[in-house]
C-alpha positions in Angstrom: 81.3 226.5 92.4 81.5 224.7 89.2 79.4 225.5 86.2 75.8 223.7 86.1 76.5 221.7 89.4 73.3 220.1 90.6 72.2 221.6 93.8 69.2 219.7 95.0 65.3 219.3 94.4 62.2 221.2 94.8 60.3 220.1 98.1 57.7 222.8 98.4 56.7 226.5 98.1 54.3 228.7 96.4 54.2 231.5 93.8 53.7 234.1 96.4 56.2 232.9 99.1 58.9 231.4 96.9 60.2 227.8 96.4 62.1 225.4 98.7 64.9 223.5 97.7 66.3 220.7 99.7 70.1 220.6 98.9 71.8 217.5 97.8 74.1 215.9 100.5 77.1 216.6 98.5 76.4 220.3 98.4 77.7 222.3 101.5 75.0 224.8 102.8 78.0 227.2 103.4 78.6 227.5 99.5 75.2 228.8 98.7 74.8 232.5 98.9 71.9 234.8 99.0 71.7 236.7 95.7 72.9 233.7 93.6 71.0 232.6 90.5 69.8 229.1 90.3 67.7 227.4 87.4 64.9 224.8 88.0 64.3 222.4 85.3 60.4 221.6 85.3 58.5 219.4 83.2 57.7 221.9 80.5 59.3 225.0 81.8 62.8 226.2 83.0 62.5 228.5 85.9 65.3 231.3 86.4 65.4 232.0 90.1 67.2 234.2 92.9 68.4 232.7 96.0 66.7 234.7 98.7 67.5 232.7 101.9 69.6 229.8 103.1 68.5 227.7 106.4 69.1 224.6 108.2 66.4 221.8 108.5 66.0 218.4 110.2 64.0 215.5 109.5 64.2 214.0 113.0 64.2 216.5 115.9 66.5 214.1 117.9 69.3 215.2 115.9 68.6 218.8 117.3 68.0 217.8 120.9 71.0 215.4 121.0 73.5 216.4 118.5 76.6 214.5 118.1 79.9 215.6 120.0 81.9 218.4 118.2 84.6 215.8 117.5 82.4 213.0 116.4 82.8 213.2 112.8 81.3 209.7 112.0 77.9 210.4 113.6 77.7 213.8 112.2 78.2 212.5 108.5 75.7 209.7 109.2 73.0 212.4 110.1 74.1 214.8 107.4 72.1 214.7 104.3 69.4 212.4 105.6 68.4 213.4 109.3 69.7 216.9 108.7 70.0 218.9 105.5 70.3 222.4 104.1 67.5 224.2 102.6 67.6 227.2 100.1 64.6 229.4 99.3 64.5 230.8 95.8 62.2 233.3 94.0 61.2 232.3 90.5 61.4 235.5 88.5 61.4 234.3 84.6 60.4 231.1 82.7 61.4 229.7 79.5 59.0 227.2 77.8 61.1 224.0 77.0 59.0 223.1 74.1 59.4 226.4 72.1 63.1 226.9 73.3 64.5 230.5 73.0 61.8 231.6 70.3 59.6 233.4 72.6 62.2 234.5 75.1 61.9 234.5 78.9 58.4 235.2 80.3 57.1 236.4 83.7 56.5 233.8 86.1 52.9 232.5 86.5 53.4 229.3 88.0 55.8 227.0 90.1 57.8 224.1 89.3 56.7 220.5 90.1 57.8 218.6 93.3 61.3 217.1 93.0 62.2 219.2 90.0 66.0 219.3 89.7 67.8 222.5 90.8 71.2 223.5 89.3 73.3 226.5 89.3 73.0 228.9 86.5 75.4 228.6 83.5 76.8 231.3 81.4 74.2 230.6 78.6 71.5 231.1 81.1 72.5 234.5 82.0 73.2 235.7 78.7 69.7 234.5 77.6 68.2 236.5 80.2 70.4 239.7 80.1 71.8 239.8 76.5 75.3 240.1 75.5 77.6 243.0 75.5 76.8 244.4 72.1 74.5 247.0 70.5 72.8 248.8 73.4 73.6 246.1 75.8 76.6 247.1 78.2 78.4 245.1 80.6 77.5 246.3 84.2 79.2 243.4 86.4 79.0 239.8 87.1 76.5 237.7 89.1 77.4 236.4 92.6 80.2 233.8 92.3 80.0 233.8 88.5 82.4 235.1 86.0 80.0 235.6 83.2 78.8 239.2 82.3 75.4 240.9 83.3 74.6 243.5 80.8 72.1 246.4 81.0 69.8 247.5 78.0 71.0 251.0 77.8 68.3 252.0 75.3 65.6 250.9 77.8 67.5 252.4 80.7 67.3 256.1 79.3 63.6 255.6 78.5 62.8 256.4 82.2 64.5 257.9 85.1 67.2 255.9 87.0 68.2 255.7 90.5 71.5 254.9 92.1 71.2 254.6 95.8 73.4 253.5 98.7 75.0 254.7 101.8 78.3 256.6 101.8 81.3 254.7 100.7 79.6 252.0 99.0 80.6 252.7 95.4 77.7 255.0 94.1 80.1 257.2 92.1 82.0 254.4 90.6 78.7 252.7 89.6 77.4 256.1 88.2 80.6 256.5 86.3 80.0 252.9 84.7 76.4 254.0 83.7 77.6 257.3 82.1 80.4 255.8 80.3 78.1 253.1 78.7 75.6 255.6 77.7 78.2 257.8 76.1 80.1 254.8 74.5 76.9 253.3 73.0 75.4 256.9 72.1 72.1 256.0 73.3 71.5 259.4 74.7 73.3 262.8 75.6 74.1 263.4 79.2 74.4 266.4 81.3 76.0 266.1 84.5 76.0 268.3 87.7 79.3 267.3 89.1 79.1 268.9 92.7 82.3 267.1 93.7 84.4 267.3 90.5 84.3 263.4 90.1 83.0 262.8 86.4 84.8 265.3 84.3 88.6 264.7 84.1 89.3 262.4 87.0 87.9 261.3 90.2 89.2 261.0 93.7 89.3 257.7 95.6 91.8 255.2 97.1 93.1 254.1 93.5 96.5 255.1 92.4 96.4 256.7 89.9 93.0 258.2 90.3 89.8 256.9 88.1 89.8 258.6 84.9 86.7 260.9 84.1 84.6 261.0 81.0 86.6 263.6 79.3 89.7 261.6 79.4 87.9 258.5 78.3 86.0 260.2 75.6 87.7 263.4 74.3 85.8 265.8 72.3 82.7 263.8 73.1 82.6 265.5 76.3 82.7 269.0 77.1 83.5 270.6 80.6 81.9 273.9 81.6 83.3 275.1 85.0 82.0 277.5 87.5 85.7 277.9 88.7 88.1 277.5 85.7 91.2 278.2 88.0 90.3 275.1 90.1 89.6 272.8 87.1 92.9 273.9 85.6 94.8 273.2 88.9 93.6 269.6 88.8 95.0 269.2 85.3 91.5 269.3 83.5 90.8 271.2 80.3 88.3 273.8 80.6 86.3 274.1 77.6 84.1 277.1 78.9 83.8 279.2 81.9 80.2 279.1 83.0 78.4 282.3 84.2 74.8 282.8 85.1 73.3 286.0 84.8 71.1 287.8 87.5 68.4 288.1 84.9 68.4 284.3 84.1 67.5 283.7 87.9 63.6 283.3 88.5 61.6 283.2 91.7 60.9 279.4 91.2 64.7 278.9 91.4 64.9 280.8 94.7 62.1 278.8 96.0 63.9 275.5 95.9 66.4 277.3 98.2 64.0 277.9 100.7 65.0 275.3 103.2 68.8 275.7 102.6 68.7 279.7 102.8 65.9 279.7 105.5 63.3 281.6 103.5 59.9 282.1 105.0 56.6 282.3 103.1 56.6 286.1 103.0 60.1 286.3 101.7 59.0 284.0 98.7 56.1 285.9 98.1 58.2 288.9 97.9 60.1 287.5 95.2 57.1 287.0 92.9 56.1 290.5 93.6 59.4 291.9 92.7 59.2 289.7 89.4 55.9 291.1 88.5 57.1 294.7 89.0 60.6 294.7 87.7 60.6 291.6 85.3 64.0 289.9 84.7 65.7 292.6 86.6 63.9 291.7 89.9 66.9 290.2 91.6 69.3 293.0 90.5 66.8 295.6 91.8 66.7 293.7 95.2 70.5 293.5 95.6 71.1 297.1 94.6 68.7 298.2 97.6 71.9 298.4 99.8 70.4 300.7 102.5 67.6 300.3 105.0 65.9 303.3 103.2 66.2 301.7 99.9 64.6 298.5 101.0 61.8 300.4 102.8 61.2 302.4 99.6 61.4 299.3 97.5 58.8 297.4 99.8 56.4 300.3 99.8 56.3 300.2 96.0 55.6 296.4 96.2 53.0 296.6 98.8 55.0 294.1 100.8 56.3 294.3 104.5 59.4 296.0 104.9 60.7 293.5 107.3 60.3 290.7 104.8 62.0 292.7 102.0 64.7 293.3 104.3 65.2 289.9 105.3 65.0 288.6 101.8 67.8 290.9 100.8 70.0 289.9 103.5 69.4 286.2 102.6 70.1 286.7 98.8 73.1 288.7 99.4 74.8 285.7 100.4 74.5 284.6 96.6 76.4 287.7 95.6 79.7 285.9 96.9 79.4 283.3 94.1 81.7 284.7 91.3 79.9 282.8 88.6 76.7 285.1 89.1 77.1 288.1 86.9 74.9 291.0 86.2 75.8 290.8 82.6 77.3 287.4 81.6 79.9 287.7 78.6 78.0 285.0 76.6 74.9 282.9 76.4 76.3 279.6 78.0 73.0 278.1 78.1 72.8 278.2 74.3 76.2 276.7 74.2 75.3 274.0 76.5 72.1 273.3 74.4 74.0 273.2 71.0 76.5 270.5 72.4 73.7 268.3 73.8 71.8 268.5 70.4 74.9 267.5 68.5 75.4 264.4 71.1 78.2 266.1 72.8 78.0 265.4 76.6 78.3 268.2 79.0 79.7 267.8 82.7 79.4 271.0 84.8 82.1 271.3 87.4 81.6 273.4 90.5 85.2 273.7 91.7 85.4 275.5 95.0 81.6 276.1 94.9 80.6 272.8 96.7 78.0 274.5 98.8 74.5 273.2 98.4 73.2 276.6 97.7 75.4 276.8 94.6 74.7 273.4 93.5 70.9 273.7 93.8 70.7 277.2 92.3 73.0 276.4 89.1 71.2 272.8 88.6 67.6 274.2 88.8 68.4 277.4 86.7 70.1 275.5 83.8 67.5 272.4 84.1 64.5 274.7 84.0 65.8 276.3 80.6 66.6 273.0 79.1 63.3 271.6 80.1 61.5 274.6 78.2 63.7 273.9 75.1 62.9 270.0 75.1 59.3 270.8 75.5 59.3 273.1 72.7 61.4 270.9 70.4 59.2 267.8 71.0 56.0 269.8 70.3 57.6 271.1 67.2 58.7 267.6 66.1 55.3 266.3 66.5 53.3 269.1 65.0 55.7 269.8 62.1 57.2 266.3 61.2 60.6 267.3 62.5 63.1 265.0 63.9 62.4 264.4 67.7 65.3 265.8 70.0 68.1 263.4 71.1 67.2 261.6 74.3 68.8 263.5 77.3 69.7 262.1 80.7 70.4 264.7 83.4 72.6 263.4 86.4 72.1 265.0 89.8 73.7 264.1 93.3 72.0 264.9 96.7 68.8 264.2 94.7 66.6 264.5 97.8 67.4 268.1 98.2 65.5 268.7 94.8 62.8 266.0 95.3 61.6 266.0 98.8 58.0 265.9 99.4 57.7 269.5 100.4 59.0 270.7 96.8 58.9 267.9 94.5 55.4 268.9 93.0 56.9 272.3 92.4 60.5 271.6 91.1 61.6 271.2 87.7 63.2 268.0 88.6 59.9 266.5 90.0 58.3 267.5 86.8 61.1 265.7 84.7 60.6 262.5 86.9 57.0 262.6 86.5 56.3 263.7 83.1 59.4 264.4 80.9 59.8 260.7 79.4 57.5 261.8 76.7 59.8 264.7 75.8 62.8 262.6 75.8 64.4 263.9 79.0 65.1 261.7 81.9 67.0 261.8 85.4 69.7 259.9 86.7 69.5 260.5 90.6 72.3 259.6 92.8 71.6 259.6 96.6 72.2 257.9 100.0 68.8 259.0 101.5 66.2 257.7 99.1 63.7 258.0 102.1 64.0 261.9 101.7 62.6 261.6 98.0 59.0 262.2 97.3 57.2 258.7 97.1 55.4 259.8 93.8 58.6 260.5 92.2 60.3 257.5 93.4 57.6 255.4 91.8 58.4 256.8 88.4 62.1 255.8 88.4 62.4 253.0 86.0 65.5 251.1 86.9 67.1 251.2 90.6 70.6 250.3 91.3 71.0 249.8 95.0 74.1 249.5 96.9 74.2 248.7 100.7 71.7 250.6 102.8 71.4 250.1 106.6 68.5 252.5 107.3 65.2 250.7 107.3 63.2 253.7 105.9 65.7 254.0 103.1 65.3 250.2 102.3 61.5 250.6 102.4 61.7 253.8 100.0 63.9 251.9 97.5 61.9 248.7 97.4 58.5 250.5 97.4 56.2 249.0 94.7 58.7 246.3 93.8 57.5 242.8 93.0 58.8 240.4 95.9 59.6 243.2 98.1 60.4 241.1 101.2 62.7 238.7 99.4 64.5 241.6 97.8 64.9 243.3 101.3 66.6 239.9 102.5 69.0 240.2 99.5 69.7 244.0 99.9 70.5 243.6 103.6 73.2 241.0 102.8 75.2 243.1 100.1 78.8 243.6 100.8 79.9 247.0 101.7 81.6 247.9 98.4 81.4 246.8 94.8 78.1 245.1 95.0 74.6 246.2 94.0 71.1 244.8 93.5 69.5 246.0 90.1 65.9 245.8 89.3 63.5 247.4 87.2 62.8 248.7 83.5 66.3 247.9 82.2 66.5 244.3 83.4 64.3 241.5 82.9 64.6 240.4 86.4 66.3 241.5 89.8 70.2 240.8 89.9 72.8 241.0 92.4 76.2 241.9 90.8 79.7 242.5 91.7 80.2 245.7 89.9 82.7 245.7 86.8 86.2 247.2 87.8 86.5 250.9 86.8 90.2 250.7 85.9 92.8 250.4 83.1 91.1 247.2 81.5 87.8 249.2 81.5 89.3 252.2 79.9 90.8 250.1 77.0 87.5 248.4 76.4 85.5 251.7 76.1 88.3 253.5 74.2 88.2 250.9 71.4 84.8 252.2 70.6 85.8 255.9 70.3 85.7 257.7 67.0 89.7 258.3 66.6 89.0 261.0 64.0 87.5 263.3 66.7 90.6 263.0 69.1 93.6 265.4 69.4 96.9 263.8 68.1 98.0 263.2 71.7 94.6 261.5 72.5 94.8 259.4 69.2 98.3 258.4 70.0 97.3 257.0 73.4 94.3 255.4 72.0 96.2 253.4 69.5 98.7 252.4 71.9 95.8 251.1 74.4 94.5 249.2 71.6 97.8 247.6 70.7 98.3 246.6 74.3 95.0 245.0 74.2 95.8 243.0 71.3 99.4 241.8 72.1 99.8 241.9 75.9 
């Protein structure tokens, strides 16, 4: 479609239900798509609108009861535009006062345009006025439907509140998450901690592209550190391993085990036994339990705790499964948590690779143990900053996949991730949750997610969960249902002034060159510096 083409005129509608637009006879109804942007030029205001429905209408019912023959082009042309016509329904989302121009910026909609107000396609200037330009904290995330202009996210606003990336399997959630993380790192609006369950974000990802997509470490060099639970696996994939990550038995608390209750099949008495063990043995509670290798040892241990011997025995059998994880050590060689915190404080981004440990037990345990300590550190740092006039800690975004495992209703009120989603914004810590089952996330937690990026969802419960609390829910539901299966997303919430359907930016060589031009070449190795210079030269002269 051409830029600023006139589409039609307003013929009815309301602020609640949306506005109806009769299409001009010269505009084919087949060319207008749900999710596209249009602009209505009112008398005193300009309305920025989203197309939510397309339908056919007729002035005279005879045209429908006695339609022309399929090969009677002349009669069909006579009816078209006068007797029969196309109608699009649009949802006004922002207005701009035509008298003050752009001085006040776009404002929320509180009225509707007049009858017969002209409607046109949105132009590049309209999109830039609403979503900003690719500079400063604004980062290009994609393009609107049937347009080549850029849609930008305000990353500074994005990291102020938790973010959700949702969509069914295969719709491009991982690529979209990589885009967000690359933008946050490039523009340095926050530090990021990524729990990389499937080894997709560190060095290179998997997928249908050849060569495979580059990870954050390849794009940003020393601004990203990889901590691996399985260094041999990391090195086999050609990735550098900055640190081997090990967790000590004495760093695991009963609350960390409590989150594994569903995955490991732990009963209430077993959970209670973990707290009894901690009260009696302190930080050595887990080691003490696992050392009770015989029935007699476990019975003696239960008697000392005042617990049922069967519960202690069952707990021992369940938690003994964790001993097969090589990264769990009785005495870790170093304080890796301190190393992670030091890097995050300096603005170095951290990716935790799991290698061969792709089980949910390993992922939930490690993510919970590390995040709980980071939470304590940030709360203390922010309170010191407020009380002693120190600099506030750098904003931190924690990325977790399979988010419903951490945030489902039964445990969300008890887990550290639920607490971060609800309260940690004031401590400069937010979540980037990635999930294909948003209906499994606690409603209160979902309500705290500021910006939502939704790829295609085909489960009604998931759609309802994602759109809960959103303005214009029914219209957005229609838009979400018509997304393509790949590389399209509906974005709405805190970081964008109005909902937008985008074709996501390509994550490939052109994107790599763009983000690398922002890198501090002084921080790179000689080989990385040479590659970066060559990329910049190719971009300038190719």
